[in-house]
C-alpha positions as CSV (number, residue, x, y, z in Angstrom):
1,M,7.9,1.8,18.3
2,D,4.9,1.8,20.5
3,L,1.5,2.3,18.8
4,T,-0.6,0.9,21.6
5,G,-4.2,2.0,21.3
6,R,-3.8,3.3,17.7
7,V,-6.1,2.0,15.0
8,V,-4.7,1.1,11.6
9,V,-6.4,0.1,8.3
10,V,-4.1,-1.8,6.0
11,T,-5.4,-2.7,2.5
12,G,-4.1,-5.6,0.5
13,A,-3.4,-7.3,3.8
14,G,-3.8,-10.9,2.4
15,S,-0.2,-11.2,1.2
16,G,3.2,-9.6,0.6
17,I,3.8,-6.2,1.9
18,G,0.3,-5.8,3.2
19,R,0.4,-8.9,5.3
20,A,3.8,-8.0,6.6
21,A,2.7,-4.4,7.4
22,A,-0.5,-5.6,9.2
23,R,1.6,-7.9,11.4
24,A,4.3,-5.2,12.0
25,F,1.7,-2.8,13.2
26,A,0.2,-5.5,15.5
27,V,3.6,-6.1,17.1
28,T,3.7,-2.4,18.0
29,G,0.4,-2.8,19.9
30,A,-1.8,-1.2,17.3
31,R,-5.3,-2.6,16.5
32,V,-5.3,-3.4,12.8
33,L,-8.1,-3.9,10.3
34,G,-6.7,-6.1,7.5
35,V,-8.6,-5.5,4.2
36,G,-8.5,-7.7,1.1
37,R,-10.5,-9.7,-1.4
38,R,-9.7,-13.2,0.0
39,E,-11.0,-14.0,3.4
40,D,-8.9,-17.1,3.7
41,A,-5.7,-15.1,3.0
42,L,-6.7,-12.5,5.5
43,D,-7.3,-15.2,8.1
44,E,-3.8,-16.5,7.5
45,T,-2.5,-13.0,8.0
46,A,-4.3,-12.6,11.3
47,A,-3.4,-16.1,12.6
48,G,-1.4,-15.7,15.8
49,F,-1.9,-11.9,15.9
50,P,-5.0,-11.1,18.1
51,G,-4.6,-7.4,17.3
52,I,-5.6,-8.0,13.7
53,A,-9.2,-8.2,12.6
54,V,-10.2,-8.9,9.0
55,H,-12.5,-7.3,6.6
56,P,-13.0,-8.9,3.2
57,A,-13.9,-6.3,0.5
58,D,-13.5,-5.5,-3.1
59,L,-12.2,-1.9,-2.9
60,C,-13.5,-1.2,-6.4
61,A,-17.1,-2.0,-5.5
62,P,-19.5,0.9,-4.8
63,G,-19.5,1.8,-1.1
64,A,-16.5,-0.3,-0.3
65,A,-14.4,2.7,1.1
66,A,-17.2,3.7,3.5
67,G,-17.6,0.1,4.6
68,V,-13.9,-0.3,5.4
69,V,-13.8,2.9,7.5
70,E,-17.1,2.0,9.3
71,A,-15.7,-1.5,10.1
72,A,-12.7,0.0,11.8
73,T,-14.4,2.9,13.6
74,G,-17.4,0.7,14.6
75,R,-15.1,-1.8,16.2
76,W,-12.6,0.5,17.9
77,G,-14.1,4.0,17.9
78,R,-11.3,5.7,16.1
79,L,-8.9,5.6,13.2
80,D,-5.3,6.8,13.3
81,V,-3.6,5.4,10.2
82,L,-4.7,4.5,6.7
83,V,-2.2,2.4,4.7
84,N,-3.2,2.3,1.0
85,N,-1.3,-0.8,0.0
86,A,-3.7,-2.7,-2.2
87,G,-2.7,-2.4,-5.9
88,A,-2.6,-4.2,-9.2
89,T,0.4,-4.9,-11.4
90,R,-0.6,-5.2,-15.1
91,V,1.7,-6.1,-18.0
92,M,0.2,-4.1,-20.9
93,P,2.5,-3.1,-23.8
94,L,1.1,-0.1,-25.7
95,A,0.2,-2.4,-28.7
96,D,-2.1,-4.4,-26.4
97,T,-3.5,-1.5,-24.4
98,T,-7.3,-1.4,-23.9
99,G,-9.5,1.1,-22.2
100,E,-10.7,-1.7,-19.9
101,G,-7.2,-2.5,-18.9
102,I,-6.3,1.1,-18.1
103,S,-9.5,1.5,-16.0
104,A,-8.8,-1.7,-14.1
105,V,-5.3,-0.5,-13.1
106,F,-6.4,3.0,-12.2
107,D,-9.5,2.0,-10.4
108,L,-7.5,0.0,-7.8
109,N,-4.3,1.9,-7.8
110,V,-5.7,5.5,-7.8
111,V,-9.5,5.7,-7.4
112,A,-9.8,3.2,-4.5
113,P,-7.0,4.9,-2.4
114,S,-8.6,8.3,-3.1
115,L,-12.0,7.2,-1.9
116,L,-10.6,5.5,1.2
117,A,-8.7,8.6,2.1
118,R,-11.9,10.7,1.7
119,A,-13.9,8.3,3.9
120,A,-11.1,8.2,6.5
121,L,-10.4,11.9,6.6
122,P,-12.9,13.0,9.3
123,H,-11.6,10.4,11.7
124,L,-7.9,11.1,10.8
125,G,-8.6,14.7,11.5
126,R,-9.8,14.0,15.0
127,T,-6.8,11.9,15.8
128,R,-4.2,14.0,13.9
129,G,-3.4,10.7,12.1
130,S,-1.7,9.9,8.9
131,I,-2.0,8.2,5.5
132,V,0.8,6.0,4.0
133,N,0.4,5.3,0.3
134,V,2.4,2.4,-1.1
135,S,3.8,3.4,-4.5
136,S,6.7,1.7,-6.4
137,T,10.1,2.6,-7.5
138,Y,8.4,2.6,-11.0
139,G,6.3,5.5,-9.9
140,H,9.3,7.6,-10.8
141,R,11.1,5.3,-13.2
142,P,10.0,4.2,-16.7
143,L,8.7,0.7,-17.0
144,P,8.4,-0.4,-20.7
145,G,5.6,-2.9,-21.2
146,A,3.7,-1.8,-18.1
147,A,3.5,1.9,-18.6
148,H,0.0,2.3,-17.2
149,Y,1.0,0.6,-13.9
150,A,3.9,3.0,-13.6
151,A,1.7,5.9,-14.4
152,S,-0.8,4.9,-11.8
153,K,1.9,4.8,-9.2
154,A,3.2,8.2,-10.4
155,A,-0.4,9.5,-9.8
156,L,-0.4,8.1,-6.3
157,E,2.9,9.9,-5.5
158,Q,1.5,13.2,-6.8
159,L,-1.7,12.6,-4.7
160,T,0.6,12.1,-1.7
161,R,2.3,15.5,-2.2
162,S,-0.9,17.3,-2.9
163,W,-2.8,15.8,0.0
164,A,0.1,16.5,2.3
165,L,-0.2,20.2,1.6
166,E,-4.0,20.2,1.6
167,L,-4.3,18.4,5.0
168,A,-1.3,19.9,6.8
169,A,-3.3,22.6,8.6
170,G,-5.5,19.9,10.2
171,G,-2.4,18.0,11.4
172,V,-2.9,15.0,9.1
173,R,0.4,13.7,7.6
174,V,0.6,12.0,4.2
175,N,3.6,10.1,3.0
176,A,4.4,7.4,0.5
177,L,6.7,4.4,0.4
178,A,8.1,3.3,-3.0
179,P,9.5,-0.2,-2.8
180,G,11.6,-1.8,-5.5
181,P,11.0,-5.4,-6.6
182,T,9.8,-7.2,-3.6
183,E,8.8,-10.9,-3.1
184,S,5.1,-11.2,-3.4
185,E,2.3,-12.8,-5.5
186,A,1.9,-9.7,-7.7
187,L,3.6,-11.0,-10.8
188,A,1.6,-14.3,-10.7
189,A,-1.6,-12.3,-10.0
190,A,-0.8,-10.2,-13.1
191,G,-1.2,-13.4,-15.2
192,M,2.5,-14.1,-15.9
193,P,3.3,-17.8,-16.3
194,P,5.6,-19.3,-13.6
195,A,8.7,-19.6,-15.9
196,E,8.3,-16.0,-16.9
197,V,7.9,-14.8,-13.3
198,E,11.2,-16.6,-12.4
199,R,13.0,-15.1,-15.3
200,L,11.9,-11.6,-14.5
201,K,12.8,-12.1,-10.8
202,R,16.4,-13.1,-11.8
203,E,16.7,-10.1,-14.1
204,E,15.4,-7.7,-11.5
205,A,17.8,-9.0,-8.9
206,A,20.7,-8.6,-11.3
207,R,19.9,-4.9,-11.8
208,I,19.7,-4.2,-8.0
209,P,23.0,-2.9,-6.6
210,L,22.5,-4.9,-3.4
211,G,22.0,-8.0,-5.5
212,R,18.6,-9.3,-4.5
213,R,14.9,-8.5,-4.4
214,G,13.4,-7.2,-1.2
215,E,11.5,-9.0,1.5
216,P,8.0,-7.8,2.5
217,G,9.1,-7.4,6.1
218,E,11.9,-5.0,5.1
219,V,9.4,-2.8,3.4
220,A,6.7,-3.1,6.1
221,D,9.1,-1.7,8.7
222,W,9.3,1.6,6.8
223,V,5.5,1.7,6.5
224,V,5.3,1.6,10.2
225,R,8.0,4.2,10.6
226,L,6.2,6.6,8.3
227,A,3.0,6.2,10.3
228,D,4.7,6.4,13.7
229,P,3.5,9.6,15.5
230,A,7.2,10.2,16.4
231,A,7.6,11.2,12.7
232,S,5.5,14.2,13.5
233,W,7.4,16.7,11.2
234,L,7.5,14.4,8.1
235,T,4.9,14.9,5.4
236,G,4.6,14.9,1.7
237,Q,7.6,12.6,1.2
238,V,8.1,9.6,-1.0
239,L,10.7,7.2,0.5
240,T,12.3,4.8,-2.0
241,V,13.3,1.4,-0.5
242,D,14.8,-0.5,-3.4
243,G,18.2,-1.9,-2.7
244,G,19.8,1.0,-4.7
245,L,17.9,0.4,-7.9
246,E,17.0,4.1,-8.1
247,L,20.7,4.9,-8.4
248,T,21.2,2.9,-11.6
């Protein structure tokens, strides 16, 4: 794939799938704005990849979406791809559910991508660009104990379909990728103790037909493929990449 000259925004670029996606786009020749909360992590993502610039931001802060888009277009004069990858995993059984907890999950997983898409839309319309939303296999599978996380990803998948129809006339494509359990810092970031994280990883791997959790690079390759202009007749789709977990 050759995306030379294209400008891509990748959120959650400080680790995991976001880091791998930012680097994968850079390898294709794209100019990438990596967005995340931790500047040191973003700098690590960009190290050795001159095509990646970094933009530290809290996507839930007022004005953050406009700031991200302005950073990309101000630097490179255009925007071709928005990858809404940033998200929060939250373990929250119903008995422990709080309004604050629900809001925190939906603010980052649903509201922030929506505001970024709105801010990016005028630029994507000019370049006939695309949006790639990163969902989860649990966007269409039940997840006991983390139902609101699953619900937030289900919402993102429905936004993908609805935006695809809404924006098709303007040539803007919208697709989503739904990874299965993938190596990342998400479980630790959700507050799970290390021993519990390792136990859960083993259980997840045992349920996956291919017998292992995914690697960020395996998922990132498909993010790039969905954004590739060569996929010009593909929109409104949710592609599940989960080692066969969806089949069980």
